[in-house]
matplotlib code that plots the C-alpha trace (Angstrom):
import matplotlib.pyplot as plt

x = [0.0, 1.5, 1.3, -2.1, -2.2, -3.6, -5.4, -7.2, -6.8, -5.0, -3.0, -0.9, 2.1, 4.6, 6.0, 7.3, 5.9, 9.4, 12.9, 15.8, 19.0, 21.0, 20.4, 18.0, 17.5, 14.1, 12.2, 8.5, 6.9, 3.9, 0.7, 0.3, -3.4, -3.9, -0.3, -0.3, 2.3, 1.6, 1.9, 2.9, 2.4, 5.7, 7.4, 4.8, 5.1, 2.5, 0.9, 0.1, -1.4, -3.6, -4.8, -5.7, -7.5, -9.4, -10.5, -11.9, -9.8, -9.6, -5.8, -4.4, -6.7, -5.5, -1.9, -2.4, -4.6, -2.9, 0.7, 2.0, 3.4, 2.7, 3.7, 0.9, 2.2, 1.7, -1.9, -2.6, -1.1, -2.9, -6.4, -6.4, -4.2, -5.1]
y = [0.0, 3.3, 6.8, 8.4, 11.9, 14.1, 16.4, 13.9, 10.5, 8.7, 5.6, 5.5, 7.5, 4.8, 3.8, 7.3, 10.8, 12.2, 11.6, 11.8, 13.1, 13.3, 13.4, 16.3, 17.1, 16.0, 16.7, 16.2, 14.2, 15.3, 13.3, 11.5, 12.3, 15.8, 17.3, 18.6, 17.5, 14.0, 14.8, 18.3, 17.5, 15.5, 18.8, 20.2, 20.2, 18.2, 21.2, 22.6, 19.3, 19.2, 22.7, 21.8, 18.7, 20.9, 23.0, 19.8, 19.8, 16.5, 16.5, 16.2, 13.3, 11.5, 12.2, 10.8, 7.8, 6.7, 8.1, 8.0, 4.7, 4.4, 1.4, -0.6, 0.4, 4.1, 3.4, 1.7, 4.6, 7.2, 5.6, 4.2, 6.6, 9.8]
z = [0.0, -1.1, 0.3, 0.0, -1.6, 1.2, -1.3, -3.7, -1.8, -4.7, -3.7, -6.9, -5.5, -4.6, -1.2, -0.1, -0.2, -0.6, -2.0, 0.5, -1.2, 2.0, 5.7, 6.2, 2.5, 1.2, -2.0, -1.7, -4.6, -6.6, -7.0, -10.3, -10.4, -9.1, -9.4, -5.8, -3.2, -2.0, 1.7, 2.6, 6.3, 6.3, 6.9, 9.4, 13.2, 15.0, 16.6, 13.1, 12.0, 15.1, 14.5, 10.9, 12.3, 14.7, 11.8, 10.3, 7.2, 5.4, 4.4, 7.9, 8.7, 5.6, 6.7, 10.2, 9.3, 6.0, 5.9, 9.4, 10.8, 14.5, 16.5, 18.2, 21.6, 20.7, 19.6, 22.9, 24.9, 22.7, 22.9, 26.4, 28.4, 26.6]

ax = plt.figure().add_subplot(projection="3d")
ax.plot(x, y, z, "-o")
ax.set_aspect("equal")
plt.show()
């Protein structure tokens, strides 16, 4: 399952939302369907992502639910411990 475009929801974007040239140097990929950045939230701080989620924007939800890998232990801590 590849990265989901946060703008249009397309799954055809490969296994990464960016190309890493060297440590700390990233180039974000463009979506093959809509031409927007696949996941602009890769470069955002979590606080900005949470603010966008509070404003009920769809792209940050796609980022968190489809493009972020979170270990099972973090899911348990997040949902049960708050």
